[in-house]
Backbone as CSV, one residue per row, in Angstrom:
resi,resn,N_x,N_y,N_z,CA_x,CA_y,CA_z,C_x,C_y,C_z
1,UNK,-3.010,23.529,4.370,-2.684,22.970,3.084,-3.606,23.513,1.995
2,UNK,-4.898,23.583,2.288,-5.850,24.095,1.297,-5.568,25.551,0.957
3,UNK,-5.220,26.345,1.976,-4.944,27.761,1.718,-3.697,27.936,0.858
4,UNK,-2.698,27.078,1.050,-1.502,27.135,0.209,-1.834,26.826,-1.241
5,UNK,-2.662,25.796,-1.458,-3.064,25.445,-2.822,-3.869,26.563,-3.462
6,UNK,-4.753,27.186,-2.690,-5.552,28.296,-3.205,-4.651,29.462,-3.594
7,UNK,-3.660,29.776,-2.752,-2.714,30.859,-3.055,-1.959,30.585,-4.345
8,UNK,-1.542,29.350,-4.542,-0.818,28.974,-5.758,-1.729,29.108,-6.974
9,UNK,-2.975,28.648,-6.853,-3.918,28.750,-7.962,-4.192,30.207,-8.328
10,UNK,-4.352,31.060,-7.328,-4.594,32.488,-7.577,-3.379,33.112,-8.262
11,UNK,-2.195,32.813,-7.741,-0.969,33.377,-8.320,-0.809,32.956,-9.780
12,UNK,-1.157,31.691,-10.084,-1.043,31.217,-11.460,-2.090,31.859,-12.365
13,UNK,-3.243,32.195,-11.792,-4.332,32.772,-12.585,-4.112,34.253,-12.884
14,UNK,-3.321,34.938,-12.066,-3.095,36.373,-12.235,-1.989,36.587,-13.264
15,UNK,-2.312,37.340,-14.283,-1.314,37.711,-15.290,-0.571,38.940,-14.772
16,UNK,0.718,38.811,-14.561,1.493,39.929,-14.039,1.720,40.971,-15.122
17,UNK,1.545,42.237,-14.763,1.871,43.315,-15.694,3.389,43.475,-15.726
18,UNK,3.888,44.187,-16.719,5.327,44.433,-16.804,5.795,45.243,-15.597
19,UNK,4.953,46.171,-15.117,5.293,46.941,-13.911,5.421,46.013,-12.702
20,UNK,4.498,45.071,-12.566,4.548,44.126,-11.448,5.807,43.266,-11.533
21,UNK,6.137,42.829,-12.733,7.356,42.038,-12.924,8.584,42.864,-12.538
22,UNK,8.627,44.118,-13.012,9.755,45.002,-12.737,9.941,45.163,-11.229
23,UNK,8.854,45.450,-10.534,8.937,45.712,-9.094,9.241,44.468,-8.272
24,UNK,8.969,43.297,-8.825,9.228,42.060,-8.079,10.583,41.448,-8.422
25,UNK,11.368,42.130,-9.273,12.702,41.644,-9.598,12.738,40.605,-10.700
26,UNK,11.621,40.417,-11.395,11.573,39.476,-12.513,11.963,40.192,-13.808
27,UNK,12.386,39.442,-14.812,12.619,40.077,-16.110,11.336,40.750,-16.602
28,UNK,11.501,41.924,-17.217,10.346,42.678,-17.699,10.681,43.331,-19.029
29,UNK,9.635,43.805,-19.710,9.797,44.446,-21.006,9.689,45.961,-20.835
30,UNK,10.794,46.655,-21.016,10.832,48.115,-20.821,10.062,48.864,-21.907
31,UNK,9.705,48.184,-22.994,8.956,48.825,-24.074,7.454,48.833,-23.817
32,UNK,7.031,48.220,-22.717,5.620,48.186,-22.342,5.056,49.605,-22.273
33,UNK,3.858,49.808,-22.801,3.270,51.148,-22.892,3.060,51.779,-21.511
34,UNK,2.631,51.007,-20.512,2.437,51.563,-19.167,3.757,52.088,-18.601
35,UNK,4.824,51.334,-18.782,6.129,51.766,-18.287,6.638,52.977,-19.067
36,UNK,6.428,52.983,-20.369,6.858,54.138,-21.178,6.117,55.404,-20.760
37,UNK,4.825,55.298,-20.484,4.051,56.463,-20.041,4.496,56.931,-18.659
38,UNK,4.834,55.995,-17.787,5.329,56.363,-16.454,6.662,57.097,-16.538
39,UNK,7.534,56.633,-17.432,8.826,57.317,-17.616,8.612,58.714,-18.192
40,UNK,7.667,58.837,-19.096,7.356,60.146,-19.679,6.850,61.110,-18.598
41,UNK,6.001,60.630,-17.721,5.484,61.448,-16.619,6.640,61.945,-15.731
42,UNK,7.565,61.049,-15.431,8.722,61.435,-14.612,9.596,62.451,-15.348
43,UNK,9.816,62.252,-16.644,10.619,63.205,-17.423,9.992,64.594,-17.428
44,UNK,8.675,64.643,-17.587,7.984,65.938,-17.580,8.125,66.623,-16.226
45,UNK,7.968,65.860,-15.148,8.115,66.428,-13.809,9.542,66.928,-13.589
46,UNK,10.521,66.142,-14.002,11.925,66.566,-13.867,12.196,67.802,-14.713
47,UNK,11.637,67.845,-15.922,11.815,69.010,-16.794,11.267,70.283,-16.175
48,UNK,10.086,70.199,-15.574,9.502,71.370,-14.908,10.364,71.806,-13.730
49,UNK,10.819,70.827,-12.955,11.675,71.154,-11.810,12.991,71.782,-12.281
50,UNK,13.636,71.160,-13.249,14.948,71.630,-13.714,14.890,73.004,-14.366
51,UNK,13.740,73.358,-14.915,13.585,74.682,-15.519,13.631,75.786,-14.469
52,UNK,13.150,75.489,-13.265,13.109,76.462,-12.158,13.307,75.733,-10.838
53,UNK,14.545,75.309,-10.520,14.780,74.468,-9.341,14.794,75.240,-8.012
54,UNK,13.699,75.873,-7.699,13.614,76.573,-6.421,12.882,75.698,-5.422
55,UNK,12.962,76.069,-4.154,12.333,75.290,-3.091,10.844,75.073,-3.365
56,UNK,10.144,76.077,-3.832,8.728,75.968,-4.112,8.416,75.055,-5.287
57,UNK,9.409,74.785,-6.106,9.211,73.973,-7.297,9.446,72.486,-7.034
58,UNK,9.816,72.116,-5.788,10.013,70.714,-5.431,8.751,69.894,-5.644
59,UNK,7.592,70.563,-5.694,6.335,69.827,-5.856,6.357,68.952,-7.098
60,UNK,7.065,69.392,-8.126,7.089,68.631,-9.374,7.779,67.287,-9.226
61,UNK,8.888,67.237,-8.473,9.593,65.967,-8.343,9.283,65.250,-7.035
62,UNK,8.972,65.969,-5.969,8.748,65.309,-4.684,7.550,64.375,-4.735
63,UNK,6.567,64.661,-5.543,5.399,63.771,-5.623,5.716,62.482,-6.376
64,UNK,6.825,62.458,-7.097,7.236,61.221,-7.754,7.802,60.218,-6.757
65,UNK,8.502,60.703,-5.749,9.286,59.850,-4.864,8.434,59.075,-3.876
66,UNK,8.960,57.906,-3.517,8.318,57.092,-2.486,8.439,57.800,-1.142
67,UNK,9.617,58.355,-0.856,9.817,59.148,0.356,10.758,60.292,0.033
68,UNK,10.364,61.477,0.472,11.115,62.688,0.162,10.879,63.655,1.319
69,UNK,11.918,64.034,2.024,11.725,64.979,3.134,12.646,66.169,2.951
70,UNK,13.684,66.263,3.756,14.614,67.382,3.619,15.672,67.004,2.590
71,UNK,15.646,67.670,1.474,16.587,67.350,0.403,16.903,68.602,-0.385
72,UNK,18.114,68.631,-0.905,18.501,69.649,-1.877,18.925,68.882,-3.114
73,UNK,18.251,69.147,-4.212,18.575,68.507,-5.480,18.793,69.630,-6.489
74,UNK,20.021,69.733,-6.955,20.351,70.774,-7.921,19.752,70.429,-9.281
75,UNK,19.713,71.401,-10.174,19.101,71.196,-11.484,19.871,70.175,-12.315
76,UNK,19.185,69.653,-13.305,19.740,68.622,-14.162,19.374,67.223,-13.692
77,UNK,18.579,67.114,-12.628,18.183,65.814,-12.079,17.269,65.068,-13.050
78,UNK,17.514,63.762,-13.215,16.670,62.908,-14.040,16.437,61.582,-13.334
79,UNK,15.250,61.025,-13.526,14.963,59.682,-13.011,14.055,58.961,-13.993
80,UNK,13.990,57.636,-13.874,13.113,56.841,-14.735,11.654,56.969,-14.312
81,UNK,11.390,56.696,-13.038,10.020,56.661,-12.542,9.837,57.540,-11.310
82,UNK,10.825,57.547,-10.424,10.729,58.306,-9.183,10.004,57.559,-8.089
83,UNK,9.066,56.728,-8.457,8.197,56.071,-7.483,8.908,55.029,-6.635
84,UNK,10.126,54.695,-6.986,10.864,53.702,-6.213,12.097,54.311,-5.533
85,UNK,12.081,55.639,-5.370,13.202,56.331,-4.740,12.796,56.770,-3.341
86,UNK,13.597,56.375,-2.350,13.397,56.793,-0.968,14.621,57.579,-0.536
87,UNK,14.407,58.835,-0.151,15.501,59.713,0.273,15.419,59.951,1.766
88,UNK,16.550,59.802,2.461,16.618,60.083,3.884,16.721,61.579,4.145
89,UNK,16.861,61.925,5.408,16.994,63.322,5.831,18.337,63.888,5.370
90,UNK,18.352,65.197,5.111,19.574,65.936,4.773,20.303,65.369,3.553
91,UNK,19.552,64.975,2.557,20.118,64.457,1.319,20.525,65.618,0.426
92,UNK,21.663,65.474,-0.264,22.106,66.499,-1.213,22.587,65.828,-2.496
93,UNK,22.044,66.280,-3.629,22.502,65.835,-4.947,22.937,67.057,-5.736
94,UNK,24.188,67.077,-6.155,24.708,68.175,-6.949,24.131,68.100,-8.364
95,UNK,24.580,68.969,-9.249,24.036,69.089,-10.593,24.123,67.787,-11.396
96,UNK,23.094,67.561,-12.234,23.082,66.507,-13.256,23.187,65.081,-12.737
97,UNK,22.529,64.788,-11.616,22.492,63.420,-11.112,21.358,62.651,-11.797
98,UNK,21.569,61.341,-11.982,20.610,60.485,-12.674,20.325,59.253,-11.823
99,UNK,19.037,58.960,-11.618,18.606,57.768,-10.877,17.729,56.924,-11.804
100,UNK,18.199,55.764,-12.205,17.388,54.849,-12.997,16.763,53.845,-12.033
101,UNK,15.516,54.120,-11.658,14.860,53.422,-10.546,13.831,52.390,-10.988
102,UNK,14.246,51.444,-11.812,13.358,50.333,-12.140,13.186,49.418,-10.936
103,UNK,14.151,49.403,-10.047,14.050,48.755,-8.734,14.225,49.856,-7.695
104,UNK,14.057,49.493,-6.447,14.142,50.468,-5.364,15.545,51.054,-5.250
105,UNK,15.583,52.366,-5.052,16.801,53.073,-4.658,16.499,53.634,-3.278
106,UNK,17.218,53.140,-2.278,17.006,53.571,-0.901,18.262,54.282,-0.425
107,UNK,18.096,55.543,-0.050,19.226,56.375,0.355,18.989,56.839,1.783
108,UNK,19.987,56.642,2.644,19.875,56.992,4.052,20.023,58.476,4.314
109,UNK,20.197,58.812,5.570,20.346,60.194,6.028,21.764,60.708,5.761
110,UNK,21.856,62.022,5.559,23.149,62.710,5.452,24.019,62.169,4.317
111,UNK,23.400,61.874,3.193,24.108,61.365,2.018,24.322,62.522,1.045
112,UNK,25.522,62.577,0.459,25.872,63.622,-0.504,26.333,62.986,-1.808
113,UNK,25.824,63.520,-2.921,26.235,63.070,-4.255,26.893,64.230,-4.981
114,UNK,28.050,63.974,-5.569,28.726,64.979,-6.365,28.030,65.147,-7.714
115,UNK,28.456,66.151,-8.484,27.821,66.401,-9.784,27.970,65.206,-10.715
116,UNK,26.890,64.917,-11.423,26.927,63.852,-12.417,26.992,62.451,-11.861
117,UNK,26.675,62.273,-10.575,26.634,60.913,-10.013,25.401,60.200,-10.566
118,UNK,25.563,58.931,-10.900,24.469,58.145,-11.467,24.249,56.895,-10.628
119,UNK,22.978,56.559,-10.407,22.607,55.334,-9.704,21.716,54.533,-10.647
120,UNK,22.159,53.319,-10.984,21.441,52.469,-11.924,20.928,51.221,-11.214
121,UNK,19.652,50.899,-11.392,19.123,49.636,-10.880,18.792,48.680,-12.011
122,UNK,18.781,49.145,-13.227,18.343,48.339,-14.356,19.535,47.809,-15.152
123,UNK,19.382,46.586,-15.625,20.402,45.954,-16.454,19.693,45.322,-17.652
124,UNK,20.451,45.000,-18.663,19.887,44.461,-19.900,20.501,43.099,-20.194
125,UNK,19.769,42.264,-20.908,20.283,40.932,-21.251,21.541,41.024,-22.103
126,UNK,22.361,40.010,-22.012,23.571,39.965,-22.830,23.243,39.521,-24.256
127,UNK,22.101,38.853,-24.425,21.653,38.396,-25.733,21.053,39.558,-26.516
128,UNK,21.551,39.802,-27.719,21.113,40.949,-28.529,19.626,40.890,-28.866
129,UNK,19.101,39.710,-29.173,17.676,39.576,-29.507,16.807,39.997,-28.323
130,UNK,17.170,39.556,-27.136,16.405,39.917,-25.934,16.463,41.430,-25.683
131,UNK,17.637,42.032,-25.907,17.760,43.492,-25.738,16.860,44.219,-26.722
132,UNK,16.872,43.791,-27.985,16.037,44.430,-29.004,14.558,44.350,-28.657
133,UNK,14.170,43.277,-27.978,12.767,43.077,-27.605,12.390,43.855,-26.346
134,UNK,13.341,44.597,-25.766,13.045,45.418,-24.591,13.287,44.746,-23.261
135,UNK,13.929,43.596,-23.270,14.161,42.856,-22.035,15.046,43.601,-21.050
136,UNK,14.662,43.560,-19.792,15.415,44.196,-18.698,15.243,43.380,-17.429
137,UNK,16.129,43.604,-16.495,15.978,43.103,-15.129,16.514,44.189,-14.209
138,UNK,15.897,44.323,-13.043,16.303,45.389,-12.119,16.616,44.800,-10.748
139,UNK,17.651,45.368,-10.121,18.039,44.976,-8.761,18.219,46.236,-7.935
140,UNK,17.749,46.230,-6.688,17.774,47.440,-5.865,19.185,47.902,-5.501
141,UNK,19.292,49.200,-5.220,20.525,49.817,-4.728,20.215,50.419,-3.365
142,UNK,21.089,50.144,-2.402,20.926,50.673,-1.045,22.164,51.461,-0.657
143,UNK,21.937,52.685,-0.196,23.028,53.556,0.227,22.732,53.962,1.664
144,UNK,23.620,53.591,2.584,23.403,53.810,4.014,23.687,55.263,4.408
145,UNK,23.455,55.573,5.668,23.659,56.916,6.217,25.115,57.368,6.067
146,UNK,25.280,58.668,5.857,26.594,59.297,5.899,27.501,59.030,4.705
147,UNK,26.980,58.492,3.633,27.800,58.160,2.460,28.045,59.408,1.621
148,UNK,29.246,59.503,1.081,29.600,60.577,0.159,30.004,59.913,-1.153
149,UNK,29.331,60.291,-2.242,29.608,59.742,-3.566,30.150,60.875,-4.429
150,UNK,31.365,60.709,-4.914,32.032,61.752,-5.681,31.437,61.957,-7.062
151,UNK,31.757,63.099,-7.642,31.255,63.476,-8.959,31.574,62.451,-10.030
152,UNK,30.591,62.190,-10.870,30.774,61.287,-11.994,30.761,59.814,-11.646
153,UNK,30.576,59.467,-10.369,30.559,58.061,-9.970,29.319,57.370,-10.517
154,UNK,29.445,56.097,-10.790,28.339,55.264,-11.275,28.145,54.110,-10.297
155,UNK,26.933,53.984,-9.769,26.587,52.896,-8.867,25.723,51.929,-9.677
156,UNK,26.162,50.684,-9.832,25.489,49.725,-10.700,24.443,48.895,-9.947
157,UNK,23.573,48.190,-10.681,22.464,47.455,-10.064,22.905,46.464,-8.990
158,UNK,22.099,46.402,-7.919,22.309,45.427,-6.861,23.340,45.795,-5.821
159,UNK,23.940,46.968,-5.926,25.014,47.379,-5.014,24.440,47.941,-3.718
160,UNK,25.104,47.609,-2.600,24.826,48.233,-1.309,26.094,48.924,-0.847
161,UNK,25.927,50.151,-0.362,27.069,50.925,0.128,26.848,51.146,1.616
162,UNK,27.833,50.744,2.424,27.728,50.794,3.876,27.880,52.189,4.445
163,UNK,27.461,52.316,5.677,27.454,53.587,6.405,28.821,54.277,6.367
164,UNK,28.792,55.574,6.100,29.962,56.463,6.112,31.021,56.148,5.058
165,UNK,30.700,55.312,4.087,31.660,55.002,3.022,31.834,56.221,2.115
166,UNK,32.967,56.276,1.466,33.265,57.330,0.498,33.542,56.658,-0.844
167,UNK,32.847,57.129,-1.871,33.045,56.632,-3.230,33.751,57.734,-4.006
168,UNK,34.925,57.450,-4.528,35.713,58.449,-5.230,35.086,58.898,-6.542
169,UNK,35.454,60.101,-6.947,34.968,60.666,-8.204,35.280,59.723,-9.364
170,UNK,34.329,59.606,-10.279,34.444,58.798,-11.499,34.611,57.305,-11.255
171,UNK,34.312,56.832,-10.047,34.356,55.395,-9.765,33.172,54.704,-10.419
172,UNK,33.366,53.441,-10.768,32.275,52.582,-11.224,32.161,51.478,-10.178
173,UNK,31.076,51.507,-9.419,30.907,50.591,-8.292,30.061,49.411,-8.746
174,UNK,30.696,48.235,-8.822,30.033,47.023,-9.308,29.719,46.036,-8.192
175,UNK,30.313,46.240,-6.998,30.140,45.322,-5.865,29.850,46.129,-4.611
176,UNK,29.335,45.464,-3.602,29.036,46.116,-2.325,30.287,46.767,-1.746
177,UNK,30.063,47.885,-1.050,31.141,48.622,-0.404,30.878,48.588,1.102
178,UNK,31.832,48.081,1.902,31.609,47.983,3.345,31.536,49.360,4.022
179,UNK,30.936,49.380,5.188,30.836,50.633,5.944,32.227,51.146,6.294
180,UNK,32.305,52.463,6.447,33.537,53.160,6.854,34.722,52.896,5.916
181,UNK,34.462,52.557,4.663,35.567,52.286,3.738,35.597,53.342,2.639
182,UNK,36.685,53.321,1.900,36.848,54.211,0.749,36.994,53.373,-0.497
183,UNK,36.168,53.696,-1.484,36.219,53.017,-2.775,36.681,54.059,-3.778
184,UNK,37.880,53.886,-4.292,38.444,54.892,-5.189,38.593,54.343,-6.592
185,UNK,37.768,53.336,-6.928,37.721,52.637,-8.198,38.200,53.398,-9.329
């Protein structure tokens, strides 16, 4: 009982940073200077990679990712932070893919993304005042092994896509997709 009370007192005494709020799924302020600098760092790394997307140039973006092994990422790749992206083995992203990783993006093995596929974890308040103040909330996206996502598809916050599912080109995925299914939204 005493340890529980101590834990509560410590938690109440700690002021959470906007990054801590973002990573824990709480509402956060995207205009926070630490978050803005982190996004700038990711943009610079992506810019260096996209200027010369050769195998030796992966150093610029691979150090951003939480996990990065065997992957082919064509030029035009952009991400918010990179630090919350986990890529499985044999991952392929065609040209101009975008990952907005305010929450975790976890991608399994043997996943393929068509050109211009976007994965979003961040959402904004419906209230205009809150949006103007930089308010955001993020929910993780999980993509299982063997998934194929067609060109131009958009995966929205909080979505999980099951093993071997196929997402059709230009689909907007707002809900979970079961394994072995086709979503042609």
